[in-house]
N, C-alpha and C positions, 0 to 999 in steps of 0.2 A: 504494500500500500504506500502511496506517495506520502513523504513526511509531512506534507501540508495538512493532512488530516489529523496527525498527532498534534500539530500546532493548533488546530481548531479546538481539540479537546482541552489543551492547556489554557487557551484563551477563555474558553467557557468556564473552566474551573476558577480562573482568576476573577471572573464576574459572578461567582457563586452559583453557576448553572452546571448541569450535567445532562448527558444523553442516556436514555434507557438502552437496554440491550437491543442490538439490531439496527438502531437509528443511524449510526455512523455508516454502516454498510449501505443503508438506504440512501443516505446523502451522496455517497460515492456513485451509486447507481443512477441517481437523479442527475448528477453532473454528467455522467456518460450519455444519458439520454438527451440532455440538452446539447451536448457537443455533437452527437450524431445528427440531431434534428437541425443543427446549425448549417449543415450542408444543404438543407432544403429551404430553410427560412431563417430570418434574422431574429433569433430569440434574445441573444446577448452578444456583446463584443468581448465579454470576459469569459474565456474558455479554459485557460490553464488551471490545473488543480489548485495551485497556490493562490491564484487570484480569485478563483471561484469560491474556494473554501473561506477566504477572508471577506471578500467584498459582496458575496451573495449569501453564503450559508451562515457565517458568523454574524454578519449584519442583520439578517433576518432573525436569528436566534436570540440576539440581545433584546429583541422586543418582548421576550418572555419575562423580563424583569418588570414590565409594565402591564402584562396581561394577567387576568384572573386565572387561577388554576382550579376552578370549581367544576369544570366539565361542561359548562354551557357551550352551545354551538358557536363556532367562529366563522365569520365571513370575510373573505379577502376580495376587495374590489379592485379590478384591473390586474388580474393574476399574472398575465404575460407568460413567462416561462416557468411559473410555479414558485416565484419568490415574492413575498414570504410564505404564501399559503401552504404549498406542498412541503416546504422545509419545516414549518411549524407542525404540520400533520405528522411528519415522520418523527419529530421530537416528542410529541405528546400522543401516544397511541390510543388514549381514551377519548380524545376529542373528535367531534363530528365537525367537518369543515365544508363550507361551500366556497367554490371558486367562481367568481363572476368575471367573465372575459368576453367582450363583444366581438373581438376579431375571430372569425371562423377558424382560420388555420391555427391560431394559438390555442383556441378552445379544443380543437381536435388533438393537438399535441398533449394538452392537459388530460384529456380522456385516455389517451394511449399511455401516458405516464402513470396515471392512477391504476390502470390495469397491470402494467409491468411491475409496479412497486407493491402490489397487493393492497391497495388502499380503496378500491372501488366500493367496498361495503360501508365506508364511512366518510368518503369524500365525494361531493357532488359538484359537477361542473355545469354552470348555467351560461350558455352562449347567448347572452342578452345584454342590452344596455343596462347599466346600474339604475338609471331612472325608472325603467320598467320593473326591475326586481324590487325596488324600493316601494312601489305602489301595489305589489302583489301581496294579498293578505296572508299567504302562506310563508312569506319571508319578512314582511314588515314587522319590526319590533319583536323578532323571534330569536335574536342572537344575543349572547352575553358580551360579545366583543366584535368589533370590525377593525380591519387593518387595511391600509393602502400605502403603497410604496411607488414613488416615481410615476404618479398618475396625472396630477394636475396641481394647480395652485391650491392653497389651503382652503379657500372659501368653497369652491366646487367640491373638493374632497369631503368637506364636512356635510355638504348638502347631499352627497351620494352615500355617505356612510352612516350618519346619525339616524336616518329613518329606519335602518335595518336593525338597530340595537334596542333592546328592551330597556325600560327605565331601571336604573341600578347597574347597567352595563357601562361599557366605555368604548371609545374609539382611540386607536393608536395609529398615528400617522408617522411614517418614516420620512424624515426630512434632511436636507443637506444643511451644513453649518452656515452657509452664506445667506440662507433664507430664514433661519430659525427665529431671529429676533423679530423680524417683520411678521412672520407667521403667527407668533404668539399674540401680537397686537390685533391682527385680523381675527384670530380665533376668539379673542375676548369680545369682539363686536358681533361676530356671526353666530357663534355657538348658541347663545340664548334664543335666537330666532328659531332654532331647530330643536329645542329641548335640551341643549347641552349646558353643562355647568362651567365653572371656572377652569380654564385649561392650565396645564403645567408643562414645562419644557425640561427635558432631560438630555444633557449633553454627554456624548460618548466619544471614545477614541478607539480605533482599531489598532492592532499591534503594529501596523505599518506607519501609524501616526495619522492616518486619514480620520477626519472628524465626521461625526454623525450626530443626529438629534432625533429624539422621539417626542412627538407632541401628543399629549394625552388629554382627552376631553371626556368627562363623565356624562352619562345620560341621566338627567334629573327630572325630566318631564316628557310627556308624549310629544312627538313631532306633530306640528299642525298638518292637517290633511292636505294643504296646498303644496307641501314639499314631499319629495323632490318635484321640481317643475318638469315640464315636458322635455323630451330628449334633446340634448344639446344646449339647452338654455342655461343650466348651471355654469357651464364654461363660457358661453358667449356673454352672459349677463350675470357675473358673479355677485353674490349678495353684498360684497364689500365695495362694489363699483359705484 
């Protein structure tokens, strides 16, 4: 096994996290699936084991520090190549996870990966726009947490994720360091419109020195029925605009 994976385990231990049996092998298999699929479609430009283990796997797993471990369903909005949703599903075998991905080819990859990784019994892929999923009574306010990574600016991210979370749950947004301070101010204005409470920002650093941030917004009230707005509007006319 590439030494990068041992480095991943060491970095997790330093953060007070650990992987259950079989999860590391699952992450290696997911990397191999992403790399193979990269020959057919552009899932990520990060493909070497060392880079993928740190900048995708570890980056996603650090979100566990802000996610509840109570077994409530998790939804990943804009799953792309499976980060963070599939990575988190591998790390927490008891979790039921929904992956929302509107791009057909990426959704097909996620379906194939779930089958290959033995996750199809507890991971569901929805090849739909998040706005539509957020208005579906079977999904709306049915999850303990929602995550989104590299999807959009913070205002549309909150409009797409908070409607999916039950009161008492939370949203965790993976953000870059350059946008973190501005994101916190936007979240303070936008979250209350969507049933969200006071946001908190958690600054992180990867072993390479790369900076990351997690923006956490608790769900304190039901999201008004008018949100999310129709498809495309959250991005075109963000609530902080």
